[in-house]
ChimeraX commands (.cxc) that place a marker at each C-alpha (Angstrom):
marker #1 position 86.64,118.16,13.82 radius 0.5
marker #1 position 87.03,114.65,12.39 radius 0.5
marker #1 position 85.58,112.09,14.75 radius 0.5
marker #1 position 84.82,114.70,17.42 radius 0.5
marker #1 position 82.65,113.33,20.25 radius 0.5
marker #1 position 81.61,114.13,23.81 radius 0.5
marker #1 position 84.90,112.57,24.94 radius 0.5
marker #1 position 86.62,115.62,23.42 radius 0.5
marker #1 position 84.68,118.17,25.51 radius 0.5
marker #1 position 87.20,120.16,27.57 radius 0.5
marker #1 position 86.87,120.30,31.35 radius 0.5
marker #1 position 83.84,122.43,32.22 radius 0.5
marker #1 position 84.48,122.68,35.97 radius 0.5
marker #1 position 83.63,126.14,37.29 radius 0.5
marker #1 position 81.58,127.03,34.22 radius 0.5
marker #1 position 77.86,127.74,34.06 radius 0.5
marker #1 position 75.45,126.99,31.23 radius 0.5
marker #1 position 71.84,127.68,30.33 radius 0.5
marker #1 position 70.20,125.27,27.89 radius 0.5
marker #1 position 66.74,126.18,26.64 radius 0.5
marker #1 position 64.39,123.35,25.80 radius 0.5
marker #1 position 66.49,120.98,27.92 radius 0.5
marker #1 position 63.68,118.64,28.92 radius 0.5
marker #1 position 64.01,116.34,25.88 radius 0.5
marker #1 position 65.84,115.57,22.65 radius 0.5
marker #1 position 68.91,117.54,21.68 radius 0.5
marker #1 position 68.56,119.98,24.57 radius 0.5
marker #1 position 68.53,117.16,27.13 radius 0.5
marker #1 position 71.55,115.47,25.51 radius 0.5
marker #1 position 73.37,118.81,25.46 radius 0.5
marker #1 position 72.63,119.43,29.13 radius 0.5
marker #1 position 73.78,115.94,30.10 radius 0.5
marker #1 position 77.07,116.29,28.23 radius 0.5
marker #1 position 77.83,119.70,29.74 radius 0.5
marker #1 position 76.99,118.45,33.23 radius 0.5
marker #1 position 79.19,115.43,32.56 radius 0.5
marker #1 position 82.03,117.83,31.83 radius 0.5
marker #1 position 81.54,119.50,35.21 radius 0.5
marker #1 position 79.46,122.57,34.31 radius 0.5
marker #1 position 76.62,123.86,36.45 radius 0.5
marker #1 position 73.66,123.63,34.08 radius 0.5
marker #1 position 70.29,125.37,34.22 radius 0.5
marker #1 position 67.59,123.42,32.41 radius 0.5
marker #1 position 65.35,126.19,31.06 radius 0.5
marker #1 position 62.06,124.47,30.24 radius 0.5
marker #1 position 58.49,125.54,29.53 radius 0.5
marker #1 position 57.21,122.75,31.78 radius 0.5
marker #1 position 58.81,122.56,35.19 radius 0.5
marker #1 position 57.42,119.05,35.61 radius 0.5
marker #1 position 59.13,117.78,32.47 radius 0.5
marker #1 position 62.21,119.75,33.43 radius 0.5
marker #1 position 62.31,118.01,36.81 radius 0.5
marker #1 position 62.12,114.61,35.11 radius 0.5
marker #1 position 64.96,115.66,32.81 radius 0.5
marker #1 position 67.06,116.75,35.79 radius 0.5
marker #1 position 66.51,113.37,37.42 radius 0.5
marker #1 position 67.53,111.68,34.16 radius 0.5
marker #1 position 70.77,113.70,34.05 radius 0.5
marker #1 position 71.60,113.02,37.70 radius 0.5
marker #1 position 71.13,109.28,37.17 radius 0.5
marker #1 position 73.68,109.34,34.36 radius 0.5
marker #1 position 76.03,111.92,35.85 radius 0.5
marker #1 position 76.40,111.31,39.59 radius 0.5
marker #1 position 76.87,114.58,41.42 radius 0.5
marker #1 position 75.67,116.65,38.46 radius 0.5
marker #1 position 75.00,120.29,39.30 radius 0.5
marker #1 position 71.70,120.85,37.52 radius 0.5
marker #1 position 68.73,122.98,38.38 radius 0.5
marker #1 position 65.43,123.59,36.66 radius 0.5
marker #1 position 63.74,126.91,35.97 radius 0.5
marker #1 position 60.61,127.63,33.98 radius 0.5
marker #1 position 61.14,129.51,30.73 radius 0.5
marker #1 position 58.35,129.98,28.20 radius 0.5
marker #1 position 59.82,131.57,25.10 radius 0.5
marker #1 position 56.30,132.27,23.84 radius 0.5
marker #1 position 55.82,134.74,26.70 radius 0.5
marker #1 position 58.21,137.68,27.06 radius 0.5
marker #1 position 57.17,138.14,30.70 radius 0.5
marker #1 position 58.45,134.61,31.38 radius 0.5
marker #1 position 61.71,135.42,29.59 radius 0.5
marker #1 position 62.17,138.50,31.75 radius 0.5
marker #1 position 61.38,136.52,34.91 radius 0.5
marker #1 position 63.96,133.90,34.01 radius 0.5
marker #1 position 66.67,136.50,33.34 radius 0.5
marker #1 position 65.88,138.31,36.60 radius 0.5
marker #1 position 66.11,135.00,38.49 radius 0.5
marker #1 position 69.37,133.77,36.93 radius 0.5
marker #1 position 71.41,133.07,40.08 radius 0.5
marker #1 position 75.05,133.07,38.95 radius 0.5
marker #1 position 77.47,135.96,38.61 radius 0.5
marker #1 position 78.84,134.47,35.39 radius 0.5
marker #1 position 77.36,132.84,32.29 radius 0.5
marker #1 position 79.79,130.83,30.20 radius 0.5
marker #1 position 77.40,129.12,27.80 radius 0.5
marker #1 position 73.99,130.20,26.60 radius 0.5
marker #1 position 72.55,127.45,24.39 radius 0.5
marker #1 position 69.54,128.78,22.49 radius 0.5
marker #1 position 68.19,125.34,21.64 radius 0.5
marker #1 position 64.43,125.32,22.21 radius 0.5
marker #1 position 62.19,125.51,19.20 radius 0.5
marker #1 position 58.99,124.52,17.47 radius 0.5
marker #1 position 58.62,123.15,13.96 radius 0.5
marker #1 position 55.94,123.53,11.28 radius 0.5
marker #1 position 53.06,124.18,13.67 radius 0.5
marker #1 position 49.57,125.25,12.59 radius 0.5
marker #1 position 49.19,129.03,12.72 radius 0.5
marker #1 position 49.11,130.37,16.23 radius 0.5
marker #1 position 50.29,133.35,18.25 radius 0.5
marker #1 position 52.46,133.77,21.31 radius 0.5
marker #1 position 51.23,135.48,24.44 radius 0.5
marker #1 position 52.56,138.75,23.01 radius 0.5
marker #1 position 50.82,138.31,19.67 radius 0.5
marker #1 position 53.73,137.13,17.51 radius 0.5
marker #1 position 53.41,134.30,14.99 radius 0.5
marker #1 position 54.34,131.30,17.09 radius 0.5
marker #1 position 57.37,129.94,15.20 radius 0.5
marker #1 position 58.99,133.35,14.74 radius 0.5
marker #1 position 58.11,134.28,18.31 radius 0.5
marker #1 position 59.50,131.16,19.97 radius 0.5
marker #1 position 62.41,130.28,17.69 radius 0.5
marker #1 position 63.75,133.80,17.21 radius 0.5
marker #1 position 62.18,136.57,19.28 radius 0.5
marker #1 position 62.15,134.67,22.58 radius 0.5
marker #1 position 65.83,133.85,22.23 radius 0.5
marker #1 position 66.67,137.36,21.05 radius 0.5
marker #1 position 65.10,138.71,24.24 radius 0.5
marker #1 position 66.73,136.09,26.47 radius 0.5
marker #1 position 70.21,136.72,25.07 radius 0.5
marker #1 position 69.86,140.47,25.43 radius 0.5
marker #1 position 68.65,140.23,29.02 radius 0.5
marker #1 position 71.49,137.87,29.98 radius 0.5
marker #1 position 74.09,139.84,28.02 radius 0.5
marker #1 position 75.63,141.60,31.07 radius 0.5
marker #1 position 76.58,138.19,32.54 radius 0.5
marker #1 position 78.00,137.05,29.21 radius 0.5
marker #1 position 80.08,140.20,28.69 radius 0.5
marker #1 position 81.73,139.87,32.09 radius 0.5
marker #1 position 82.56,136.18,31.64 radius 0.5
marker #1 position 85.82,135.59,29.82 radius 0.5
marker #1 position 85.43,133.19,26.92 radius 0.5
marker #1 position 81.64,133.03,27.08 radius 0.5
marker #1 position 79.70,131.68,24.11 radius 0.5
marker #1 position 76.19,132.00,22.72 radius 0.5
marker #1 position 75.16,129.09,20.51 radius 0.5
marker #1 position 71.92,129.34,18.55 radius 0.5
marker #1 position 70.48,126.16,17.08 radius 0.5
marker #1 position 69.29,126.66,13.52 radius 0.5
marker #1 position 68.44,124.07,10.85 radius 0.5
marker #1 position 69.47,123.03,7.35 radius 0.5
marker #1 position 65.81,123.76,6.57 radius 0.5
marker #1 position 66.66,127.47,6.65 radius 0.5
marker #1 position 67.51,126.99,2.97 radius 0.5
marker #1 position 63.81,126.76,2.15 radius 0.5
marker #1 position 63.22,130.49,2.65 radius 0.5
marker #1 position 64.84,133.79,3.41 radius 0.5
marker #1 position 63.15,136.44,5.51 radius 0.5
marker #1 position 60.35,138.59,4.16 radius 0.5
marker #1 position 61.03,141.79,6.07 radius 0.5
marker #1 position 57.58,143.08,5.13 radius 0.5
marker #1 position 55.94,139.97,6.59 radius 0.5
marker #1 position 58.04,138.86,9.56 radius 0.5
marker #1 position 55.01,137.13,11.07 radius 0.5
marker #1 position 54.52,135.00,7.90 radius 0.5
marker #1 position 50.83,135.87,7.73 radius 0.5
marker #1 position 50.42,136.61,3.99 radius 0.5
marker #1 position 49.86,133.70,3.53 radius 0.5
marker #1 position 50.84,131.42,6.39 radius 0.5
marker #1 position 52.68,128.32,5.22 radius 0.5
marker #1 position 53.98,126.39,8.18 radius 0.5
marker #1 position 57.18,125.02,6.63 radius 0.5
marker #1 position 58.09,128.37,5.10 radius 0.5
marker #1 position 57.43,130.06,8.45 radius 0.5
marker #1 position 59.71,127.50,10.10 radius 0.5
marker #1 position 62.46,128.06,7.54 radius 0.5
marker #1 position 62.22,131.81,8.01 radius 0.5
marker #1 position 62.56,131.45,11.78 radius 0.5
marker #1 position 65.69,129.33,11.29 radius 0.5
marker #1 position 67.08,131.90,8.85 radius 0.5
marker #1 position 66.39,134.47,11.57 radius 0.5
marker #1 position 68.53,132.44,13.99 radius 0.5
marker #1 position 71.48,132.66,11.61 radius 0.5
marker #1 position 70.98,136.35,10.91 radius 0.5
marker #1 position 70.82,136.97,14.66 radius 0.5
marker #1 position 74.17,135.22,15.17 radius 0.5
marker #1 position 75.63,137.17,12.24 radius 0.5
marker #1 position 74.55,140.53,13.69 radius 0.5
marker #1 position 75.48,139.64,17.26 radius 0.5
marker #1 position 78.97,138.50,16.25 radius 0.5
marker #1 position 79.55,141.79,14.43 radius 0.5
marker #1 position 78.47,143.79,17.47 radius 0.5
marker #1 position 80.64,141.80,19.86 radius 0.5
marker #1 position 83.63,142.30,17.57 radius 0.5
marker #1 position 82.96,146.04,17.40 radius 0.5
marker #1 position 83.42,146.40,21.18 radius 0.5
marker #1 position 86.38,144.01,21.34 radius 0.5
marker #1 position 84.49,141.36,23.31 radius 0.5
marker #1 position 85.79,137.80,23.37 radius 0.5
marker #1 position 82.25,136.41,23.63 radius 0.5
marker #1 position 81.71,134.05,20.69 radius 0.5
marker #1 position 78.32,133.98,18.97 radius 0.5
marker #1 position 78.02,130.85,16.84 radius 0.5
marker #1 position 75.35,128.66,15.28 radius 0.5
marker #1 position 74.82,124.93,14.92 radius 0.5
marker #1 position 72.29,122.55,13.50 radius 0.5
marker #1 position 71.53,118.89,14.33 radius 0.5
marker #1 position 70.91,117.53,10.85 radius 0.5
marker #1 position 68.12,114.97,10.76 radius 0.5
marker #1 position 67.83,113.78,14.35 radius 0.5
marker #1 position 65.27,111.66,16.13 radius 0.5
marker #1 position 63.41,114.01,18.45 radius 0.5
marker #1 position 59.77,114.80,19.22 radius 0.5
marker #1 position 60.02,118.03,17.24 radius 0.5
marker #1 position 58.91,116.53,13.93 radius 0.5
marker #1 position 55.66,115.09,15.25 radius 0.5
marker #1 position 54.41,118.10,17.19 radius 0.5
marker #1 position 52.97,120.01,14.24 radius 0.5
marker #1 position 51.02,117.09,12.74 radius 0.5
marker #1 position 49.77,116.13,16.21 radius 0.5
marker #1 position 48.48,119.66,16.86 radius 0.5
marker #1 position 46.78,119.65,13.45 radius 0.5
marker #1 position 45.21,116.26,14.07 radius 0.5
marker #1 position 47.05,114.84,11.04 radius 0.5
marker #1 position 47.63,111.31,12.27 radius 0.5
marker #1 position 48.88,109.96,8.96 radius 0.5
marker #1 position 51.50,112.70,8.69 radius 0.5
marker #1 position 52.49,112.15,12.30 radius 0.5
marker #1 position 52.94,108.45,11.55 radius 0.5
marker #1 position 55.06,109.20,8.49 radius 0.5
marker #1 position 57.27,111.51,10.54 radius 0.5
marker #1 position 57.66,108.84,13.22 radius 0.5
marker #1 position 58.58,106.22,10.63 radius 0.5
marker #1 position 61.09,108.58,9.01 radius 0.5
marker #1 position 62.72,109.18,12.37 radius 0.5
marker #1 position 63.10,105.44,12.98 radius 0.5
marker #1 position 64.45,104.68,9.51 radius 0.5
marker #1 position 66.63,107.66,8.64 radius 0.5
marker #1 position 67.32,109.93,11.61 radius 0.5
marker #1 position 70.39,109.80,13.79 radius 0.5
marker #1 position 69.94,109.59,17.58 radius 0.5
marker #1 position 69.37,112.82,19.47 radius 0.5
marker #1 position 72.73,112.39,21.21 radius 0.5
marker #1 position 74.46,112.49,17.81 radius 0.5
marker #1 position 72.35,115.49,16.80 radius 0.5
marker #1 position 73.59,117.35,19.88 radius 0.5
marker #1 position 77.25,117.04,18.86 radius 0.5
marker #1 position 77.36,120.12,16.56 radius 0.5
marker #1 position 75.88,122.24,19.37 radius 0.5
marker #1 position 78.36,120.84,21.88 radius 0.5
marker #1 position 81.25,121.41,19.47 radius 0.5
marker #1 position 80.22,125.05,18.92 radius 0.5
marker #1 position 79.85,125.51,22.67 radius 0.5
marker #1 position 83.06,123.90,23.91 radius 0.5
marker #1 position 85.65,123.11,21.24 radius 0.5
marker #1 position 88.77,125.30,21.18 radius 0.5
marker #1 position 89.08,127.78,18.35 radius 0.5
marker #1 position 85.41,128.05,17.37 radius 0.5
marker #1 position 85.12,131.24,15.33 radius 0.5
marker #1 position 82.45,133.90,15.75 radius 0.5
marker #1 position 79.58,133.56,13.26 radius 0.5
marker #1 position 80.57,129.98,12.45 radius 0.5
marker #1 position 77.95,127.37,11.59 radius 0.5
marker #1 position 78.47,123.74,12.59 radius 0.5
marker #1 position 76.43,120.74,11.49 radius 0.5
marker #1 position 76.77,117.00,10.80 radius 0.5
marker #1 position 79.50,116.01,8.38 radius 0.5
marker #1 position 77.60,113.58,6.11 radius 0.5
marker #1 position 75.42,115.58,3.69 radius 0.5
marker #1 position 74.45,117.85,6.57 radius 0.5
marker #1 position 72.21,115.07,7.89 radius 0.5
marker #1 position 74.30,112.91,10.20 radius 0.5
marker #1 position 77.80,112.22,11.45 radius 0.5
marker #1 position 80.50,114.04,13.38 radius 0.5
marker #1 position 80.51,117.85,13.53 radius 0.5
marker #1 position 81.81,119.78,10.54 radius 0.5
marker #1 position 81.60,123.27,9.11 radius 0.5
marker #1 position 78.12,123.76,7.61 radius 0.5
marker #1 position 77.13,125.83,4.62 radius 0.5
marker #1 position 74.36,128.39,4.74 radius 0.5
marker #1 position 72.24,130.21,2.23 radius 0.5
marker #1 position 73.53,133.61,1.13 radius 0.5
marker #1 position 70.47,135.30,2.62 radius 0.5
marker #1 position 71.42,133.96,6.06 radius 0.5
marker #1 position 74.54,136.15,6.24 radius 0.5
marker #1 position 73.30,139.30,4.49 radius 0.5
marker #1 position 74.40,142.36,6.48 radius 0.5
marker #1 position 71.47,144.62,5.61 radius 0.5
marker #1 position 68.84,141.98,6.33 radius 0.5
marker #1 position 70.53,141.11,9.62 radius 0.5
marker #1 position 70.52,144.75,10.72 radius 0.5
marker #1 position 66.89,145.27,9.77 radius 0.5
marker #1 position 65.89,142.10,11.60 radius 0.5
marker #1 position 67.83,143.25,14.68 radius 0.5
marker #1 position 66.05,146.61,14.68 radius 0.5
marker #1 position 62.65,144.96,14.28 radius 0.5
marker #1 position 63.42,142.41,17.00 radius 0.5
marker #1 position 64.47,145.10,19.47 radius 0.5
marker #1 position 61.28,147.04,18.74 radius 0.5
marker #1 position 59.01,144.00,19.05 radius 0.5
marker #1 position 60.57,142.68,22.26 radius 0.5
marker #1 position 61.54,145.97,23.90 radius 0.5
marker #1 position 64.95,144.48,24.73 radius 0.5
marker #1 position 68.04,146.67,24.34 radius 0.5
marker #1 position 71.48,145.07,24.18 radius 0.5
marker #1 position 73.28,147.31,26.65 radius 0.5
marker #1 position 76.97,147.65,25.94 radius 0.5
marker #1 position 76.70,146.80,22.24 radius 0.5
marker #1 position 76.32,149.19,19.31 radius 0.5
marker #1 position 72.84,150.05,18.08 radius 0.5
marker #1 position 72.06,149.49,14.37 radius 0.5
marker link #1:1,2 radius 0.2
marker link #1:2,3 radius 0.2
marker link #1:3,4 radius 0.2
marker link #1:4,5 radius 0.2
marker link #1:5,6 radius 0.2
marker link #1:6,7 radius 0.2
marker link #1:7,8 radius 0.2
marker link #1:8,9 radius 0.2
marker link #1:9,10 radius 0.2
marker link #1:10,11 radius 0.2
marker link #1:11,12 radius 0.2
marker link #1:12,13 radius 0.2
marker link #1:13,14 radius 0.2
marker link #1:14,15 radius 0.2
marker link #1:15,16 radius 0.2
marker link #1:16,17 radius 0.2
marker link #1:17,18 radius 0.2
marker link #1:18,19 radius 0.2
marker link #1:19,20 radius 0.2
marker link #1:20,21 radius 0.2
marker link #1:21,22 radius 0.2
marker link #1:22,23 radius 0.2
marker link #1:23,24 radius 0.2
marker link #1:24,25 radius 0.2
marker link #1:25,26 radius 0.2
marker link #1:26,27 radius 0.2
marker link #1:27,28 radius 0.2
marker link #1:28,29 radius 0.2
marker link #1:29,30 radius 0.2
marker link #1:30,31 radius 0.2
marker link #1:31,32 radius 0.2
marker link #1:32,33 radius 0.2
marker link #1:33,34 radius 0.2
marker link #1:34,35 radius 0.2
marker link #1:35,36 radius 0.2
marker link #1:36,37 radius 0.2
marker link #1:37,38 radius 0.2
marker link #1:38,39 radius 0.2
marker link #1:39,40 radius 0.2
marker link #1:40,41 radius 0.2
marker link #1:41,42 radius 0.2
marker link #1:42,43 radius 0.2
marker link #1:43,44 radius 0.2
marker link #1:44,45 radius 0.2
marker link #1:45,46 radius 0.2
marker link #1:46,47 radius 0.2
marker link #1:47,48 radius 0.2
marker link #1:48,49 radius 0.2
marker link #1:49,50 radius 0.2
marker link #1:50,51 radius 0.2
marker link #1:51,52 radius 0.2
marker link #1:52,53 radius 0.2
marker link #1:53,54 radius 0.2
marker link #1:54,55 radius 0.2
marker link #1:55,56 radius 0.2
marker link #1:56,57 radius 0.2
marker link #1:57,58 radius 0.2
marker link #1:58,59 radius 0.2
marker link #1:59,60 radius 0.2
marker link #1:60,61 radius 0.2
marker link #1:61,62 radius 0.2
marker link #1:62,63 radius 0.2
marker link #1:63,64 radius 0.2
marker link #1:64,65 radius 0.2
marker link #1:65,66 radius 0.2
marker link #1:66,67 radius 0.2
marker link #1:67,68 radius 0.2
marker link #1:68,69 radius 0.2
marker link #1:69,70 radius 0.2
marker link #1:70,71 radius 0.2
marker link #1:71,72 radius 0.2
marker link #1:72,73 radius 0.2
marker link #1:73,74 radius 0.2
marker link #1:74,75 radius 0.2
marker link #1:75,76 radius 0.2
marker link #1:76,77 radius 0.2
marker link #1:77,78 radius 0.2
marker link #1:78,79 radius 0.2
marker link #1:79,80 radius 0.2
marker link #1:80,81 radius 0.2
marker link #1:81,82 radius 0.2
marker link #1:82,83 radius 0.2
marker link #1:83,84 radius 0.2
marker link #1:84,85 radius 0.2
marker link #1:85,86 radius 0.2
marker link #1:86,87 radius 0.2
marker link #1:87,88 radius 0.2
marker link #1:88,89 radius 0.2
marker link #1:89,90 radius 0.2
marker link #1:90,91 radius 0.2
marker link #1:91,92 radius 0.2
marker link #1:92,93 radius 0.2
marker link #1:93,94 radius 0.2
marker link #1:94,95 radius 0.2
marker link #1:95,96 radius 0.2
marker link #1:96,97 radius 0.2
marker link #1:97,98 radius 0.2
marker link #1:98,99 radius 0.2
marker link #1:99,100 radius 0.2
marker link #1:100,101 radius 0.2
marker link #1:101,102 radius 0.2
marker link #1:102,103 radius 0.2
marker link #1:103,104 radius 0.2
marker link #1:104,105 radius 0.2
marker link #1:105,106 radius 0.2
marker link #1:106,107 radius 0.2
marker link #1:107,108 radius 0.2
marker link #1:108,109 radius 0.2
marker link #1:109,110 radius 0.2
marker link #1:110,111 radius 0.2
marker link #1:111,112 radius 0.2
marker link #1:112,113 radius 0.2
marker link #1:113,114 radius 0.2
marker link #1:114,115 radius 0.2
marker link #1:115,116 radius 0.2
marker link #1:116,117 radius 0.2
marker link #1:117,118 radius 0.2
marker link #1:118,119 radius 0.2
marker link #1:119,120 radius 0.2
marker link #1:120,121 radius 0.2
marker link #1:121,122 radius 0.2
marker link #1:122,123 radius 0.2
marker link #1:123,124 radius 0.2
marker link #1:124,125 radius 0.2
marker link #1:125,126 radius 0.2
marker link #1:126,127 radius 0.2
marker link #1:127,128 radius 0.2
marker link #1:128,129 radius 0.2
marker link #1:129,130 radius 0.2
marker link #1:130,131 radius 0.2
marker link #1:131,132 radius 0.2
marker link #1:132,133 radius 0.2
marker link #1:133,134 radius 0.2
marker link #1:134,135 radius 0.2
marker link #1:135,136 radius 0.2
marker link #1:136,137 radius 0.2
marker link #1:137,138 radius 0.2
marker link #1:138,139 radius 0.2
marker link #1:139,140 radius 0.2
marker link #1:140,141 radius 0.2
marker link #1:141,142 radius 0.2
marker link #1:142,143 radius 0.2
marker link #1:143,144 radius 0.2
marker link #1:144,145 radius 0.2
marker link #1:145,146 radius 0.2
marker link #1:146,147 radius 0.2
marker link #1:147,148 radius 0.2
marker link #1:148,149 radius 0.2
marker link #1:149,150 radius 0.2
marker link #1:150,151 radius 0.2
marker link #1:151,152 radius 0.2
marker link #1:152,153 radius 0.2
marker link #1:153,154 radius 0.2
marker link #1:154,155 radius 0.2
marker link #1:155,156 radius 0.2
marker link #1:156,157 radius 0.2
marker link #1:157,158 radius 0.2
marker link #1:158,159 radius 0.2
marker link #1:159,160 radius 0.2
marker link #1:160,161 radius 0.2
marker link #1:161,162 radius 0.2
marker link #1:162,163 radius 0.2
marker link #1:163,164 radius 0.2
marker link #1:164,165 radius 0.2
marker link #1:165,166 radius 0.2
marker link #1:166,167 radius 0.2
marker link #1:167,168 radius 0.2
marker link #1:168,169 radius 0.2
marker link #1:169,170 radius 0.2
marker link #1:170,171 radius 0.2
marker link #1:171,172 radius 0.2
marker link #1:172,173 radius 0.2
marker link #1:173,174 radius 0.2
marker link #1:174,175 radius 0.2
marker link #1:175,176 radius 0.2
marker link #1:176,177 radius 0.2
marker link #1:177,178 radius 0.2
marker link #1:178,179 radius 0.2
marker link #1:179,180 radius 0.2
marker link #1:180,181 radius 0.2
marker link #1:181,182 radius 0.2
marker link #1:182,183 radius 0.2
marker link #1:183,184 radius 0.2
marker link #1:184,185 radius 0.2
marker link #1:185,186 radius 0.2
marker link #1:186,187 radius 0.2
marker link #1:187,188 radius 0.2
marker link #1:188,189 radius 0.2
marker link #1:189,190 radius 0.2
marker link #1:190,191 radius 0.2
marker link #1:191,192 radius 0.2
marker link #1:192,193 radius 0.2
marker link #1:193,194 radius 0.2
marker link #1:194,195 radius 0.2
marker link #1:195,196 radius 0.2
marker link #1:196,197 radius 0.2
marker link #1:197,198 radius 0.2
marker link #1:198,199 radius 0.2
marker link #1:199,200 radius 0.2
marker link #1:200,201 radius 0.2
marker link #1:201,202 radius 0.2
marker link #1:202,203 radius 0.2
marker link #1:203,204 radius 0.2
marker link #1:204,205 radius 0.2
marker link #1:205,206 radius 0.2
marker link #1:206,207 radius 0.2
marker link #1:207,208 radius 0.2
marker link #1:208,209 radius 0.2
marker link #1:209,210 radius 0.2
marker link #1:210,211 radius 0.2
marker link #1:211,212 radius 0.2
marker link #1:212,213 radius 0.2
marker link #1:213,214 radius 0.2
marker link #1:214,215 radius 0.2
marker link #1:215,216 radius 0.2
marker link #1:216,217 radius 0.2
marker link #1:217,218 radius 0.2
marker link #1:218,219 radius 0.2
marker link #1:219,220 radius 0.2
marker link #1:220,221 radius 0.2
marker link #1:221,222 radius 0.2
marker link #1:222,223 radius 0.2
marker link #1:223,224 radius 0.2
marker link #1:224,225 radius 0.2
marker link #1:225,226 radius 0.2
marker link #1:226,227 radius 0.2
marker link #1:227,228 radius 0.2
marker link #1:228,229 radius 0.2
marker link #1:229,230 radius 0.2
marker link #1:230,231 radius 0.2
marker link #1:231,232 radius 0.2
marker link #1:232,233 radius 0.2
marker link #1:233,234 radius 0.2
marker link #1:234,235 radius 0.2
marker link #1:235,236 radius 0.2
marker link #1:236,237 radius 0.2
marker link #1:237,238 radius 0.2
marker link #1:238,239 radius 0.2
marker link #1:239,240 radius 0.2
marker link #1:240,241 radius 0.2
marker link #1:241,242 radius 0.2
marker link #1:242,243 radius 0.2
marker link #1:243,244 radius 0.2
marker link #1:244,245 radius 0.2
marker link #1:245,246 radius 0.2
marker link #1:246,247 radius 0.2
marker link #1:247,248 radius 0.2
marker link #1:248,249 radius 0.2
marker link #1:249,250 radius 0.2
marker link #1:250,251 radius 0.2
marker link #1:251,252 radius 0.2
marker link #1:252,253 radius 0.2
marker link #1:253,254 radius 0.2
marker link #1:254,255 radius 0.2
marker link #1:255,256 radius 0.2
marker link #1:256,257 radius 0.2
marker link #1:257,258 radius 0.2
marker link #1:258,259 radius 0.2
marker link #1:259,260 radius 0.2
marker link #1:260,261 radius 0.2
marker link #1:261,262 radius 0.2
marker link #1:262,263 radius 0.2
marker link #1:263,264 radius 0.2
marker link #1:264,265 radius 0.2
marker link #1:265,266 radius 0.2
marker link #1:266,267 radius 0.2
marker link #1:267,268 radius 0.2
marker link #1:268,269 radius 0.2
marker link #1:269,270 radius 0.2
marker link #1:270,271 radius 0.2
marker link #1:271,272 radius 0.2
marker link #1:272,273 radius 0.2
marker link #1:273,274 radius 0.2
marker link #1:274,275 radius 0.2
marker link #1:275,276 radius 0.2
marker link #1:276,277 radius 0.2
marker link #1:277,278 radius 0.2
marker link #1:278,279 radius 0.2
marker link #1:279,280 radius 0.2
marker link #1:280,281 radius 0.2
marker link #1:281,282 radius 0.2
marker link #1:282,283 radius 0.2
marker link #1:283,284 radius 0.2
marker link #1:284,285 radius 0.2
marker link #1:285,286 radius 0.2
marker link #1:286,287 radius 0.2
marker link #1:287,288 radius 0.2
marker link #1:288,289 radius 0.2
marker link #1:289,290 radius 0.2
marker link #1:290,291 radius 0.2
marker link #1:291,292 radius 0.2
marker link #1:292,293 radius 0.2
marker link #1:293,294 radius 0.2
marker link #1:294,295 radius 0.2
marker link #1:295,296 radius 0.2
marker link #1:296,297 radius 0.2
marker link #1:297,298 radius 0.2
marker link #1:298,299 radius 0.2
marker link #1:299,300 radius 0.2
marker link #1:300,301 radius 0.2
marker link #1:301,302 radius 0.2
marker link #1:302,303 radius 0.2
marker link #1:303,304 radius 0.2
marker link #1:304,305 radius 0.2
marker link #1:305,306 radius 0.2
marker link #1:306,307 radius 0.2
marker link #1:307,308 radius 0.2
marker link #1:308,309 radius 0.2
view
């Protein structure tokens, strides 16, 4: 992995990719790099207007890029189902579960889930399950879920998946990022059980300069905190393009192992992609299975072709 960059991305001609949250930050950089490698990329964005601007941005930097925009609101399971029903390709080589929210004030999704758990985990759980038939019939397909080093703040409370008792926004965020890793762990085990060559892997961007950090304080009207976050980004964060490298490595590099976790090399904050450590609770078999069962019940999505818990 040493020194790995976008120049090392293998030829992506003939491949298709879906990148959630592709209108800005790491998602946009990921979409640009995959399009630059020749992939047909769907920018799955909550706002079609921002998605269209992102597509224009990619086309300006990658002449002839095959990109299209489709609305996807991970806070609304009906939108997730509509996106999966629309998906226009017979194959799906790369599903990049990138979109997320961070440390927001308490709120609920359209379906009544705590917002961070609903968007960061349940929406992607549903999307992956609904697109699974395309993944299973595409040789060498990969699912990459973007977690965070902040998952180390908290494991799941299986008796309080919605983080309501009490709600602490950073703990709720950490739990949702732990859920991402447990999802990858359980999915990789299921794919192996049926002999599938689909790779389920995880990545995290370290500390990267995106608009994610300021959204929570802005929603809460905490201008001082928002300013501190903005200053921290300018002083300490790496550019979003660098933060996208672990995701791109997990998605495209040869030999990526199922259930692997890739992050920045230098203290997990910045630098070229490297193998990342994770908390013990983020690879616990029993917790992963219980989360899977709960997620299937909450979303109503069944992973056809894979073993049930």
